[in-house]
C-alpha positions in Angstrom: 27.4 1.2 15.2 25.3 0.0 12.5 21.5 1.8 13.2 24.1 5.3 12.8 24.2 4.0 9.0 21.2 1.8 8.0 17.2 2.9 8.1 16.2 3.2 11.1 14.2 -0.4 12.9 13.8 -1.9 16.3 14.6 -5.1 15.0 18.1 -6.6 16.3 21.4 -6.8 13.4 20.0 -10.3 12.1 16.4 -9.6 11.7 17.5 -6.0 10.1 19.7 -7.9 7.6 17.2 -10.6 7.0 14.4 -7.5 6.2 17.2 -5.5 4.0 17.2 -8.2 2.1 13.6 -8.5 1.7 13.2 -4.8 0.3 16.3 -5.2 -1.9 14.8 -7.9 -3.8 11.7 -5.8 -4.2 13.4 -3.1 -4.9 15.5 -5.2 -8.2 12.5 -6.6 -9.1 11.1 -4.1 -10.0 14.4 -2.5 -11.7 14.8 -5.8 -13.2 10.9 -6.9 -14.4 9.3 -3.5 -15.1 6.3 -2.5 -12.8 4.4 -5.2 -10.5 0.7 -6.0 -10.3 1.0 -5.4 -6.5 3.8 -3.3 -4.1 4.9 -4.1 -0.7 4.3 -0.7 1.1 5.9 -1.8 4.0 9.3 -2.3 1.8 9.7 1.5 1.4 12.3 3.5 3.7 9.4 7.0 2.8 5.4 5.1 1.4 4.2 8.5 1.8 6.1 9.4 -1.5 5.1 6.2 -3.2 1.4 7.4 -2.5 1.9 11.2 -3.7 3.9 9.9 -7.0 0.3 7.6 -8.1 -1.4 10.7 -7.4 0.7 12.7 -9.4 1.1 10.5 -13.1 -2.2 10.5 -12.8 -2.4 14.0 -12.4 -0.3 14.7 -15.2 -2.0 11.6 -17.3 -5.6 13.5 -16.6 -3.9 17.1 -16.8 -5.3 17.8 -14.0 -4.1 19.5 -10.6 -2.2 17.6 -8.0 -4.1 19.3 -6.0 -7.3 18.0 -6.5 -6.8 14.3 -6.5 -6.9 12.2 -3.6 -6.8 7.7 -3.0 -9.3 6.0 -2.7 -8.8 2.8 -0.8 -10.9 -0.5 -1.8 -10.0 -3.3 0.4 -9.7 -6.8 -2.2 -10.9 -9.7 -2.5 -8.0 -12.6 -1.2 -6.3 -12.9 1.1 -3.3 -13.4 -0.7 -0.7 -10.6 -3.0 0.3 -13.2 -5.5 -3.4 -14.4 -6.0 -3.1 -10.9 -7.7 -2.0 -11.3 -11.6 -2.2 -8.2 -13.3 -2.7 -4.9 -11.5 -5.1 -1.9 -13.0 -4.5 1.0 -14.7 -3.4 4.3 -12.9 -3.9 2.2 -9.8 -1.3 0.2 -7.8 -2.5 -2.3 -5.3 -0.6 -2.5 -1.8 -0.1 -5.2 0.9 2.5 -6.0 3.9 -0.2 -4.2 5.8 -0.6 -5.6 9.5 -3.8 -5.0 12.3 -3.6 -5.5 15.9 -6.1 -7.0 18.2 -8.3 -7.7 15.3 -8.2 -8.9 11.6 -10.2 -8.6 8.1 -13.0 -11.4 7.5 -13.1 -11.7 3.5 -17.1 -13.1 3.7 -18.7 -10.8 6.2 -15.6 -7.5 4.5 -15.1 -6.5 8.0 -13.0 -5.8 10.9 -14.0 -9.0 12.8 -12.5 -10.1 16.6 -8.6 -12.1 16.5 -8.4 -15.8 16.7 -7.0 -16.4 20.3 -3.1 -15.4 20.9 -2.8 -13.6 17.7 -1.9 -10.4 18.6 -1.4 -8.8 14.7 -3.1 -10.2 11.4 -2.2 -9.6 8.3 -4.6 -7.0 6.4 -5.7 -8.7 2.1 -4.3 -6.2 -0.3 -5.6 -3.3 -0.6 -6.2 -0.9 -4.1 -5.4 2.3 -4.0 -7.5 4.4 -6.5 -6.5 7.4 -7.6 -10.0 10.0 -7.8 -10.4 13.9 -8.9 -11.7 15.8 -6.1 -13.5 18.0 -8.6 -16.6 16.0 -10.9 -18.9 18.0 -13.6 -16.7 21.4 -12.6 -18.1 21.2 -8.8 -17.1 19.3 -5.4 -18.2 15.1 -5.5 -20.4 14.4 -2.6 -18.3 12.2 -1.3 -16.5 11.7 2.6 -13.0 12.4 2.6 -11.1 11.1 5.4 -6.9 9.2 5.7 -6.9 5.1 6.6 
């Protein structure tokens, strides 16, 4: 009965309520305190809208078409998002992504085998940096792929 009134989730009601309260607190802090230095991406119901909004803000600020802006993903060098005190301008740092069957090693800056009996691991915060796809009047020399 409650599932028809809620956002989609595979969690039982008790865990769903706990998750909902975390999401509520995240959004309430954003309202009360303004923009954060990091954003809990898995706390959004529709994270794609957040990513598009970042591209749109960048395009408006630089007066270019949104279709000429994409996101570059840069892994951060710290495991905990709370270590980040100030977010970069025109960009967002997201956290709350998990890796299944592997883990991110900060020292080697690569995916490595997960530890024994560790199925899911937290991924490092990711810096979403808007970039223009048009450099100096022509296309950039870069390979673009989604994450």
